[in-house]
Structures are given as C-alpha cells and as structure tokens.
C-alpha positions in Angstrom: 0.0 0.0 0.0 2.8 2.1 0.8 4.2 1.4 -2.7 1.4 2.3 -4.3 1.2 5.8 -2.6 4.9 6.6 -2.9 4.1 5.7 -7.2 1.2 7.9 -7.0 2.9 11.1 -6.0 5.7 10.8 -8.8 2.6 11.2 -11.7 2.2 13.9 -13.6 -1.0 14.9 -15.5 0.7 16.0 -18.2 1.5 12.4 -19.6 -2.2 11.3 -18.9 -4.3 10.7 -22.0 -7.2 12.4 -20.0 -7.8 14.9 -17.9 -8.3 13.4 -14.1 -11.5 13.7 -12.8 -11.8 16.6 -10.3 -14.3 19.1 -8.8 -14.7 22.7 -9.1 -12.2 24.4 -6.3 -10.0 26.7 -5.2 -8.5 24.9 -2.5 -5.1 23.3 -4.3 -4.9 20.9 -1.8 -8.3 19.3 -2.7 -7.0 18.3 -6.7 -5.9 15.1 -7.2 -2.1 14.2 -6.0 -0.7 14.6 -10.1 -2.1 17.8 -10.6 -0.4 19.2 -7.3 3.4 19.8 -6.7 4.4 16.3 -6.1 8.1 14.3 -5.7 7.7 13.6 -9.2 8.0 17.1 -9.9 10.5 17.7 -7.1 12.9 15.0 -8.7 12.7 16.8 -12.1 14.0 19.8 -10.6 16.7 18.5 -8.7 17.8 16.5 -11.9 17.4 19.1 -14.4 19.2 21.5 -12.7 22.1 19.6 -12.5 22.2 18.5 -15.7 21.4 22.0 -16.9 24.6 23.3 -15.2 27.0 20.5 -16.3 26.0 20.3 -19.7 26.7 24.4 -19.9 29.7 24.5 -18.8 30.8 21.5 -21.1 29.2 22.2 -24.0 30.8 26.0 -23.6 34.1 24.4 -22.9 34.0 22.2 -26.2 32.4 25.0 -28.3 35.3 27.9 -27.1 38.0 24.9 -27.7 36.8 23.9 -31.8 36.1 27.7 -32.3 39.7 28.3 -31.7 41.0 24.6 -33.2 39.1 25.8 -36.5 41.2 28.8 -36.7 44.1 26.5 -36.9 43.0 23.8 -38.4 40.2 23.9 -40.5 38.1 20.8 -41.3 34.1 19.5 -42.0 34.2 17.9 -38.9 35.3 20.5 -36.5 32.1 22.7 -38.6 30.1 19.6 -37.7 30.9 19.3 -33.9 30.1 23.3 -33.4 26.7 23.0 -34.6 26.3 19.5 -32.0 27.2 21.7 -29.6 25.1 24.3 -30.7 22.1 21.6 -30.7 23.2 20.3 -27.1 23.2 23.8 -25.9 19.5 24.4 -27.3 18.7 21.6 -25.1 20.2 23.0 -22.3 19.1 26.2 -22.4 15.9 26.1 -23.9 14.2 22.8 -23.0 15.5 22.1 -19.6 14.8 25.6 -18.1 11.3 24.9 -19.8 10.5 21.4 -17.7 12.2 23.1 -14.3 9.8 26.1 -14.4 6.9 23.6 -15.6 7.6 21.3 -12.3 7.7 24.1 -10.4 4.8 25.8 -11.2 2.6 22.1 -12.4 0.0 23.9 -14.2 0.8 26.3 -17.1 1.1 29.8 -16.7 2.3 31.8 -19.9 -0.5 31.4 -22.4 -1.2 30.1 -25.0 1.2 31.7 -27.3 4.3 30.8 -24.9 2.7 27.0 -25.2 3.0 26.9 -28.8 6.6 28.3 -28.9 7.8 26.6 -26.0 6.4 23.3 -27.4 8.2 23.7 -30.8 11.8 24.5 -28.5 11.3 21.7 -26.4 12.0 19.2 -29.2 14.0 21.3 -31.7 17.4 21.0 -30.2 16.8 17.0 -30.0 15.9 16.7 -33.6 19.0 18.7 -34.7 21.4 16.9 -32.5 19.6 13.8 -33.9 20.2 15.3 -37.4 23.5 16.5 -36.9 25.6 13.1 -36.1 23.5 11.7 -39.5 25.6 14.5 -41.2 28.9 13.5 -38.9 28.1 9.4 -40.2 28.1 10.7 -43.8 31.1 12.9 -43.6 32.9 10.2 -42.2 31.8 7.6 -44.6 32.5 9.9 -47.7 36.3 10.8 -45.7 37.1 7.5 -45.3 35.7 5.4 -48.0 36.1 8.4 -50.6 38.7 10.6 -49.6 39.3 11.9 -53.3 35.4 13.3 -53.7 35.6 16.3 -51.7 32.0 17.1 -52.0 32.9 20.8 -52.2 29.5 22.3 -50.5 28.2 18.7 -49.5 29.4 19.7 -45.7 27.4 22.9 -45.4 24.1 21.7 -47.0 24.0 18.8 -45.2 24.0 21.2 -42.3 21.7 23.3 -43.7 19.5 20.5 -44.0 19.6 19.1 -40.5 18.3 23.0 -39.5 15.8 23.1 -42.0 14.7 19.2 -41.1 14.7 20.3 -37.3 12.1 23.1 -38.0 9.9 21.0 -40.1 9.6 18.0 -37.6 9.7 20.5 -34.9 6.3 22.8 -36.6 3.9 20.1 -35.8 4.1 20.7 -32.0 2.8 24.1 -32.1 -0.6 23.0 -33.6 -1.1 20.4 -31.3 0.0 21.7 -28.4 -2.5 24.3 -26.9 -3.6 25.7 -23.4 -6.6 24.0 -22.3 -8.8 24.5 -19.1 -9.6 21.7 -16.9 -13.1 20.6 -17.8 -14.4 20.5 -14.2 -11.5 22.8 -12.2 -12.5 25.7 -14.8 -9.4 28.4 -13.2 -6.6 25.3 -14.0 -4.7 25.6 -17.0 -2.4 23.7 -19.0 -0.3 22.8 -22.0 -1.6 19.4 -23.4 -2.3 17.6 -26.4 -5.7 17.1 -25.0 -8.5 17.1 -27.6 -6.0 18.2 -30.7 -6.3 14.3 -32.5 -9.5 13.1 -34.1 -8.6 10.0 -32.8 -6.3 7.9 -31.3 -4.7 6.7 -34.4 -4.0 10.2 -35.3 -2.3 10.4 -32.1 -0.6 7.2 -32.7 0.7 8.0 -36.0 1.8 11.6 -34.8 4.3 9.8 -32.1 5.6 7.2 -34.4 6.3 9.4 -36.9 8.1 11.5 -34.4 10.3 8.4 -33.4 11.1 7.7 -36.8 12.5 10.9 -37.7 14.5 11.5 -34.3 15.4 8.2 -33.5 14.6 5.3 -35.8 15.9 6.7 -39.6 19.2 8.6 -37.7 19.7 4.9 -36.2 19.8 3.3 -39.6 21.8 6.0 -41.5 24.1 5.8 -38.9 24.6 2.3 -38.8 25.1 2.0 -42.4 27.7 4.4 -42.8 29.6 2.7 -40.1 29.2 -0.6 -40.6 30.6 0.2 -44.1 33.4 1.8 -42.7 34.3 -0.8 -40.5 33.9 -3.4 -43.6 35.9 -1.2 -45.9 38.7 -1.2 -42.5 38.5 -5.1 -42.2 38.9 -5.4 -46.3 42.1 -3.7 -46.5 43.6 -5.1 -43.5 43.0 -8.9 -44.7 46.3 -10.4 -45.1 46.4 -12.3 -48.2 50.4 -12.3 -47.9 52.1 -12.8 -44.8 51.0 -11.9 -40.7 54.0 -9.3 -41.1 52.4 -6.9 -44.0 49.5 -5.8 -42.2 51.5 -5.0 -38.6 53.8 -2.8 -41.4 51.1 -1.0 -43.5 49.1 -0.1 -40.2 45.9 1.0 -42.2 47.9 3.3 -45.0 44.6 4.9 -46.4 43.8 6.2 -43.1 46.1 8.9 -41.2 46.5 9.2 -37.4 43.8 12.2 -38.0 41.0 10.1 -39.4 41.2 7.1 -36.7 41.0 9.4 -33.9 38.1 11.2 -35.2 36.6 7.8 -36.5 37.1 6.4 -32.3 35.7 9.9 -31.1 32.5 9.8 -33.6 31.7 6.2 -33.2 31.6 6.6 -29.2 29.4 10.0 -29.8 26.8 7.3 -31.9 27.1 4.7 -29.2 26.2 7.4 -26.5 23.1 8.4 -28.1 22.2 4.6 -29.0 22.5 4.0 -25.4 20.7 7.0 -24.0 17.8 7.5 -26.3 17.0 3.4 -27.0 15.6 2.6 -23.1 13.0 6.0 -23.8 11.9 4.9 -27.5 11.4 1.0 -25.8 9.6 2.3 -23.1 7.5 4.6 -26.0 6.6 1.7 -27.6 5.4 -0.3 -24.7 3.3 2.3 -23.8 1.5 2.7 -27.1 1.4 -0.8 -28.1 0.1 -1.8 -24.4 -0.9 1.3 -22.3 -2.5 -0.8 -19.4 0.8 -3.1 -19.1 2.7 0.1 -19.3 1.3 2.2 -16.6 1.9 -0.9 -14.3 5.4 -0.1 -14.6 6.9 1.7 -11.4 6.4 5.8 -12.4 10.0 6.3 -11.1 11.6 4.2 -13.5 9.5 5.9 -16.6 10.5 9.2 -15.4 14.5 7.8 -14.9 14.0 7.0 -18.6 13.4 10.2 -20.3 15.9 12.1 -17.7 19.0 9.9 -19.1 17.8 10.1 -22.8 18.5 13.9 -21.6 21.8 13.1 -20.3 23.0 12.7 -24.2 23.5 16.7 -24.2 26.0 16.3 -21.5 27.6 13.4 -22.9 28.7 14.6 -26.6 31.1 17.1 -24.9 33.0 14.8 -22.4 33.4 12.4 -25.4 34.8 15.1 -27.5 36.7 16.1 -23.9 38.4 13.2 -23.3 39.8 12.5 -26.9 41.2 16.5 -27.1 42.7 16.0 -23.5 44.4 12.2 -24.7 45.5 14.2 -28.1 47.0 16.9 -25.9 48.9 14.6 -23.3 50.3 12.5 -26.0 51.7 15.6 -27.9 53.3 17.1 -24.6 55.0 13.3 -24.5 56.2 13.4 -28.0 57.4 16.7 -27.4 59.4 16.1 -24.4 61.0 12.5 -26.0 61.6 14.4 -29.6 63.7 17.4 -27.4 65.7 14.6 -25.3 66.9 12.9 -28.7 68.1 16.2 -30.1 70.4 16.9 -27.3 71.5 13.3 -27.1 72.4 13.4 -30.4 73.8 16.5 -30.0 71.4 18.3 -32.6 71.0 22.2 -32.6 67.6 22.2 -32.8 65.3 24.8 -30.6 62.8 23.2 -28.1 60.3 25.7 -29.9 61.0 24.1 -33.0 60.7 20.5 -31.6 57.2 21.6 -29.7 55.6 22.2 -33.3 57.2 19.9 -35.3 55.8 17.3 -32.7 52.1 18.7 -32.3 52.5 18.7 -36.4 52.8 15.2 -36.0 49.8 14.6 -34.1 47.6 16.4 -36.3 
C-alpha cells in the first residue's frame, strides 16, 4: 500500500491521455496528487538543474575549444561538431529550463502563445542533435571510403538540411499543443495535446512518425555509414600474403587524424544509442500496451526520459576526453623528441621541436 502511494506521488498529469476528474474548487490541496506539486516534480527540478549546470559548462567549453581549433586547423568535422554543440546548448537553455519551470508551477501560467512556441523548442534541439549526428556519419563515410571526393559544398548543404529538417519536424508541436482549461476545475490551465487529434490512430501515427525521424531513421543511416567504414577497414587490413604486412602497413589509407576522429564519432553515436534506446522502447511499449506500461514504476519511466536527456551532456565529455588525450600525447612526443636531440647533439630549439611534434599529431 505504501509503495502504491509513493508511486502516485510521482504522477504528472501532463503525460496522461485524459484529464483527471476533480471538482471545481479553489483549494489546491483538494486536487488530485498529479495536479499538485509532488515528488515527481521535485525529482525533475533537482535532476534537470544538475544536468543544466553540467551541460552548460561542458558544451560551452567544447564550443570555445573547437572554434579556436578551427582557426588553426579548419576541417569539416570541426564545423559539424560546432553545430552539435549548438544543438546541445539549445537543449540546455531551452528544454531544461522549461522542464524546471513547468515542474515548479505544475499548471501552465504563460499563456497559449508561449505554450505553442516553447513546445516547438522543447524538441527542436533534440531533432537537430540527431540530424547533425547523421551529417557527421555521412561525412565520415565519404572521408574514409571516398577520400578523393571532396564534395565541395556537401557538408554545408547537409548541415543546412539538418537545421531545416529540425524546424519542419518540430513545427507540428505548435499546432497540437495548446492551453486547455480543465473541464471541471475551470481556473486550472495546462499546455497539453488534449482534444488535438481526431482519433487515437492519428495521435499514434504522430508519435510513431516523430520516433522514426528523431531516432529510427538517424540510427539506420548511422549504422549503415559506420558499418560500411568498418567493413572497408576489415577488407583492406586482411592479410593475403603474410602476417607481417598488416603490421607494417597499419591502415595505410587512414592517417592518425582520421582514425582518432573516427573513434570519437563512433563513441558519440554509441552514447546516443545508449541514452535514447531505453526511452524509445518504453514509448513503444506505452502505445502498444498502455495498461501494462502504466503498471511499470513511475520512477523508472521518469528516469528513462531524464537519462535520455543526458545525451546532451555526454557529447562534450567524449570530445573532451579525445582532446585531452591528444594534447597529452603531443606533450609526451615533444619531450621525447627534445631529449633525443640533446643526446645526439643536434642543434634544434625546444620551440621548433614542440611545433614539429604537434604537427606530427595533427
């Protein structure tokens, strides 16, 4: 009995298909628990606040580092990582504060226009992040499998398409979300999709289409791109003559910079898969068998969506780890090269040695 009461405290009526019944009263404490501030809202505020602070620091730091690096080493991948950081910052500064403020007020107090606008931006950054990952995967596909095909404006066109696609996919949010007054509690307003769809089939089709565009389609393109790259690497590193030839060649068609970038982007995509897959599975379960999905502990359902939002925090962590490793290797090679020149009596300045070692790592 206590467990059931605790789960009820985590309910949030914004996720319910229908409004809960309640009598028209000005007494907030007489409302159902899911229409009042409860433990679920408190959990959301705490977790989103932590994620927002961490994501702001991490993504801002990475964005500054990439912009500085682009001046010295301009490349397509750096340009796309800039847009990925911007997408993650949009999630950080638009979606997370919205969730914090909404959880604090419970009902919607900002009016119908802001309801529609904020519902657009609530998922815009998520769509953009997914589409930029697709752009990165396609760019790596061409960089490894077709290195002679420079593509001209291809990367700029792909990034522009990602922004336009995110706008198009997010636009329906402004149509289906609206401010609705509770049928019984006439002073209680909420930003919901209630009464927006002609039938359950239309609502289900919208959810499935959104899932395909944000998750399934990007995942298929990403898997195909990286699977093709890995198959090509495997094909070229097969040893038809002898075991030593592979060791000597060590992926001659991939330089160190490409290998490092490929590893980094694969890990970023892997993090995307790990963060979003549990939530998408839960969404499918919810629409396929609503009754059994609702029986799942509400804490788990909330945790899955909160875990999915950590994807915006993990991308800068992955980039930061690779950037730190690169700098450390550069410093180690610089010291090693400097020591060797002194031993051999070669007259080279330390500054020159450092520049040479950094160029060898780039």
